[in-house]
C-alpha positions as CSV (number, residue, x, y, z in Angstrom):
1,M,102.5,96.8,141.0
2,S,102.9,96.2,137.2
3,R,102.8,92.8,135.7
4,Y,106.0,93.8,133.8
5,S,109.7,93.6,135.7
6,P,111.7,95.8,133.7
7,I,113.3,95.7,131.4
8,S,116.9,98.0,130.2
9,H,117.8,96.5,127.1
10,P,116.1,98.4,124.5
11,L,116.3,95.4,122.4
12,L,114.6,93.0,124.9
13,R,112.3,96.2,125.5
14,S,111.1,96.3,122.1
15,A,110.7,92.9,121.9
16,R,108.7,92.5,124.8
17,N,106.6,95.4,123.3
18,F,106.0,93.1,119.6
19,I,104.9,90.8,121.4
20,M,101.9,93.0,124.0
21,A,101.3,94.2,120.3
22,Q,100.0,91.2,119.1
23,D,97.6,91.0,121.6
24,E,95.7,94.5,121.0
25,W,92.6,92.8,118.4
26,S,89.2,93.5,119.3
27,E,86.5,93.3,117.1
28,D,84.5,95.9,119.3
29,Q,88.1,98.3,117.8
30,F,87.4,98.0,114.7
31,F,84.0,97.3,114.4
32,L,82.7,100.7,116.4
33,K,85.7,102.8,115.6
34,W,86.9,101.9,112.5
35,Y,83.3,101.7,110.8
36,D,81.4,104.2,112.8
37,V,80.9,107.2,111.6
38,D,78.2,110.9,113.1
39,S,75.5,110.8,111.4
40,R,74.2,114.1,113.0
41,R,77.7,115.8,111.8
42,I,77.1,114.8,108.0
43,N,75.0,116.8,105.3
44,P,71.7,114.7,105.5
45,E,72.4,113.8,100.8
46,I,75.9,112.8,101.6
47,Y,74.7,111.0,104.3
48,S,71.6,109.0,102.3
49,K,75.0,107.1,100.1
50,F,77.0,106.1,102.8
51,H,77.4,102.6,103.3
52,H,77.8,101.2,106.3
53,H,80.6,98.6,106.2
54,Y,82.0,95.6,108.8
55,C,85.9,94.0,109.2
56,D,85.4,91.5,106.3
57,E,87.4,88.9,106.2
58,E,89.8,90.2,104.0
59,T,90.7,93.3,106.7
60,K,90.6,89.9,109.3
61,D,93.4,88.1,106.8
62,F,95.7,91.5,106.5
63,I,95.5,91.8,110.4
64,N,97.0,88.7,110.6
65,Y,99.5,88.4,108.3
66,S,100.4,91.8,109.9
67,K,101.0,89.9,113.5
68,N,102.7,86.8,111.9
69,I,105.5,88.5,111.0
70,S,108.2,87.9,112.6
71,Y,110.7,90.1,115.2
72,A,113.8,88.8,113.3
73,K,112.5,90.1,110.5
74,H,111.1,93.5,112.4
75,V,115.1,93.5,114.0
76,F,116.5,93.1,110.2
77,D,114.0,96.3,109.0
78,G,115.3,98.4,111.7
79,F,118.4,98.2,111.1
80,M,118.8,98.1,107.0
81,T,116.1,101.5,107.4
82,V,119.6,103.2,108.7
83,F,122.2,102.3,106.7
84,L,119.5,103.3,104.0
85,Y,117.9,106.5,104.6
86,P,121.1,108.4,103.9
87,F,120.3,107.4,100.6
88,F,116.8,106.6,99.7
89,G,113.2,108.2,101.0
90,S,110.6,105.7,103.4
91,T,108.8,104.7,100.1
92,S,111.9,104.3,98.3
93,R,113.0,102.1,101.7
94,N,109.7,99.6,102.5
95,G,110.0,98.8,98.8
96,I,113.8,97.4,99.6
97,L,113.0,96.1,102.4
98,N,109.3,95.1,101.2
99,R,108.0,96.2,104.6
100,G,105.1,98.3,104.6
101,T,102.5,96.6,103.1
102,M,99.3,98.7,103.0
103,F,95.3,98.0,103.2
104,V,92.8,99.6,102.2
105,A,90.1,97.7,101.2
106,S,88.5,94.5,100.4
107,K,88.4,93.1,97.0
108,S,84.6,92.8,97.1
109,L,84.3,96.9,99.0
110,F,86.3,98.0,95.9
111,H,84.1,96.1,93.5
112,L,80.7,97.5,95.9
113,L,82.9,101.0,94.7
114,I,83.6,100.3,90.8
115,N,80.4,98.8,89.7
116,F,78.9,102.4,89.6
117,C,80.5,102.1,85.9
118,H,78.6,100.3,83.4
119,Q,82.8,100.4,80.8
120,K,85.7,98.5,82.8
121,S,88.0,98.0,80.1
122,T,90.8,101.0,81.4
123,L,92.2,101.5,85.3
124,L,94.8,103.4,86.5
125,D,96.0,102.9,89.2
126,I,97.6,106.6,91.0
127,G,101.0,106.7,93.3
128,A,100.7,102.7,93.3
129,G,103.0,101.9,95.6
130,D,103.6,97.6,95.9
131,G,100.9,97.3,94.6
132,N,99.3,95.0,96.6
133,V,96.2,97.9,96.1
134,T,95.4,98.2,93.0
135,Q,95.4,93.7,93.2
136,C,92.2,93.9,95.2
137,M,90.5,95.9,92.0
138,S,92.7,95.2,88.6
139,G,90.6,91.3,88.2
140,I,87.7,93.1,86.2
141,F,89.8,95.4,83.8
142,N,91.5,94.0,80.9
143,E,93.9,97.2,81.0
144,V,95.8,98.0,84.4
145,Y,97.8,101.0,84.9
146,A,99.8,102.7,87.1
147,T,102.2,105.1,88.0
148,E,104.5,105.8,90.7
149,C,107.4,108.3,91.9
150,S,109.8,105.2,93.8
151,I,111.7,103.1,92.0
152,P,112.0,100.1,94.0
153,M,107.8,100.3,93.9
154,K,107.6,100.8,89.8
155,N,110.1,97.7,90.0
156,K,107.5,95.6,92.3
157,L,104.5,97.0,89.6
158,E,106.0,95.9,86.8
159,S,106.8,92.6,88.0
160,R,103.0,92.3,89.1
161,G,102.3,92.6,85.2
162,Y,101.3,96.6,85.9
163,T,101.8,99.0,82.9
164,V,103.6,101.4,84.5
165,L,103.1,104.8,83.0
166,D,105.9,107.7,83.7
167,I,104.1,110.1,86.5
168,N,102.8,112.4,83.7
169,G,102.8,110.0,80.8
170,W,98.8,109.4,81.6
171,K,97.3,112.7,81.1
172,D,97.1,112.5,76.9
173,K,95.1,108.7,77.2
174,E,91.3,108.1,79.2
175,F,90.3,105.5,81.0
176,D,87.8,104.4,82.4
177,V,87.6,104.2,86.4
178,I,90.9,106.4,88.2
179,S,91.9,105.1,91.4
180,C,93.4,107.8,94.3
181,L,94.3,106.4,97.0
182,N,95.7,108.0,100.0
183,V,97.2,110.7,98.1
184,L,95.6,113.6,97.8
185,D,97.1,113.7,101.2
186,R,101.2,113.2,100.1
187,C,101.7,115.4,96.9
188,E,102.3,118.8,96.4
189,A,99.0,120.2,94.3
190,P,96.0,118.3,95.1
191,L,93.8,120.0,93.3
192,Q,95.9,119.8,90.3
193,L,95.8,116.7,90.2
194,L,92.0,116.2,90.5
195,Q,91.0,118.5,88.0
196,D,93.5,116.2,86.0
197,I,92.0,113.0,87.1
198,Y,89.4,114.7,85.8
199,N,90.4,115.6,81.9
200,S,91.9,112.0,81.6
201,L,88.4,110.1,82.8
202,K,85.8,109.0,80.3
203,K,82.8,111.3,80.1
204,K,80.3,109.5,79.4
205,G,80.2,107.1,82.5
206,G,84.2,107.9,83.5
207,L,84.4,106.9,88.1
208,L,87.0,107.9,90.1
209,V,87.8,106.1,93.7
210,L,89.1,108.6,96.4
211,A,90.1,107.7,99.4
212,L,91.5,110.5,102.0
213,V,92.6,110.5,105.1
214,L,90.3,112.8,107.0
215,P,91.2,114.6,109.8
216,Y,92.5,115.9,106.4
217,H,96.8,117.2,107.7
218,G,98.6,117.6,103.5
219,S,102.7,117.0,103.4
220,V,105.0,116.3,100.6
221,E,108.2,114.2,101.4
222,Y,111.0,115.6,100.5
223,A,114.4,114.0,100.8
224,N,113.5,112.5,103.6
225,E,111.7,115.9,105.2
226,W,108.2,116.5,105.4
227,K,107.0,120.1,103.6
228,P,103.5,121.1,103.4
229,Q,102.3,121.4,100.5
230,R,101.9,123.8,97.4
231,Q,98.1,124.0,97.1
232,P,96.6,122.6,100.0
233,L,93.0,120.9,99.8
234,P,90.7,123.3,101.1
235,I,88.8,121.1,103.9
236,Q,86.9,122.9,106.0
237,G,85.9,121.7,110.0
238,C,87.7,120.2,112.7
239,C,86.2,116.4,112.2
240,L,86.4,113.7,109.4
241,E,82.3,113.9,109.4
242,L,82.2,117.4,109.5
243,Q,85.1,117.4,106.8
244,L,84.0,114.7,104.1
245,N,80.4,117.7,103.9
246,S,83.6,119.7,102.9
247,L,85.4,117.7,100.8
248,V,82.2,116.8,99.1
249,K,80.8,120.5,98.4
250,D,84.0,123.1,98.5
251,V,86.3,120.6,96.6
252,L,84.8,116.8,94.4
253,T,81.6,118.8,94.0
254,P,83.2,122.5,92.0
255,L,85.2,120.2,89.8
256,G,82.8,118.5,87.9
257,F,82.4,115.0,90.0
258,R,79.1,113.2,91.4
259,L,79.2,110.7,94.4
260,N,77.8,108.1,94.3
261,M,78.3,105.9,97.3
262,V,81.2,107.0,100.4
263,T,82.4,104.6,103.8
264,K,84.6,104.3,106.0
265,V,87.5,101.8,106.5
266,P,90.9,101.8,108.2
267,Y,93.2,102.4,106.4
268,L,96.4,99.9,107.6
269,C,99.8,100.0,107.4
270,S,102.4,96.7,108.8
271,G,103.9,97.5,111.6
272,D,107.5,97.2,112.9
273,L,109.1,96.4,116.5
274,N,106.8,99.0,118.0
275,A,103.4,98.1,116.8
276,S,102.4,94.8,114.1
277,Y,100.2,97.3,112.3
278,Y,99.2,101.1,112.3
279,S,96.0,102.6,111.3
280,L,94.3,105.6,110.6
281,S,90.8,106.6,109.2
282,D,89.6,107.3,106.1
283,V,86.9,107.9,103.8
284,L,86.5,106.1,100.6
285,L,84.7,107.3,97.7
286,S,82.8,106.6,94.4
287,L,82.5,109.7,91.7
288,T,81.2,110.0,88.3
289,V,81.5,111.8,86.0
290,D,79.3,115.1,86.0
291,C,80.0,116.8,82.9
292,E,77.5,119.2,83.6
293,V,79.0,120.8,85.8
294,N,82.6,122.4,83.2
295,D,80.0,121.9,80.1
């Protein structure tokens, strides 16, 4: 017999599910599933640069933050999402409602990735969202720039003190570090974006911090509809490890990027009535401009 009696009212049922979801966190899930890879499937040269990370304190803090969002807040957001749906896309709705906060990595991990760049004056964060992830990287730079399509998210970035550039207004500038975190699978032409990033990085020591959800599923949001990318990445393979090999070999190396370090982390998002948080498998890479490739 079930431990829980049937609950017919949808609001009461979602309240029960919300309470039950608070008990789902297990450290085994964090340490084994979220950070582990099958090393046998990764190219040895790539695996030699693999950093085995773990569930650090900042990651646990984000999980606890997501768990502590009140049930009333989730109910309010659910009603307001229905009201805002005809007028705004999902990113703008999240910005207006102050929900859907993302977490990619802790400050200490970002600093480890960025440490391969010796000059740390300027940072550009492409597709920065509400700036929560940008904040994890920004402390070591003199100037921080960001791009974002959503007007509510642009307002949040400006309120944090970041210089928000036009979506194409960064391509005639040069930066020490550019971060592109979980954008390549949500833009029309990811190959062109990578080429533009290469062109805008300083050719002596310029660094790209890249995050991509694998397995790869590229799509673009248009007025609450998700459509295929115009220029999807030519990534091959049936699993994260094989797709990582293809990402480096077939995409990044030919464009002129040299791998410094790679790791696997959970891409976390604060949740809703159905779950306190959501996660996807992310690969996080530190890449240096390889001038010899395009000479």
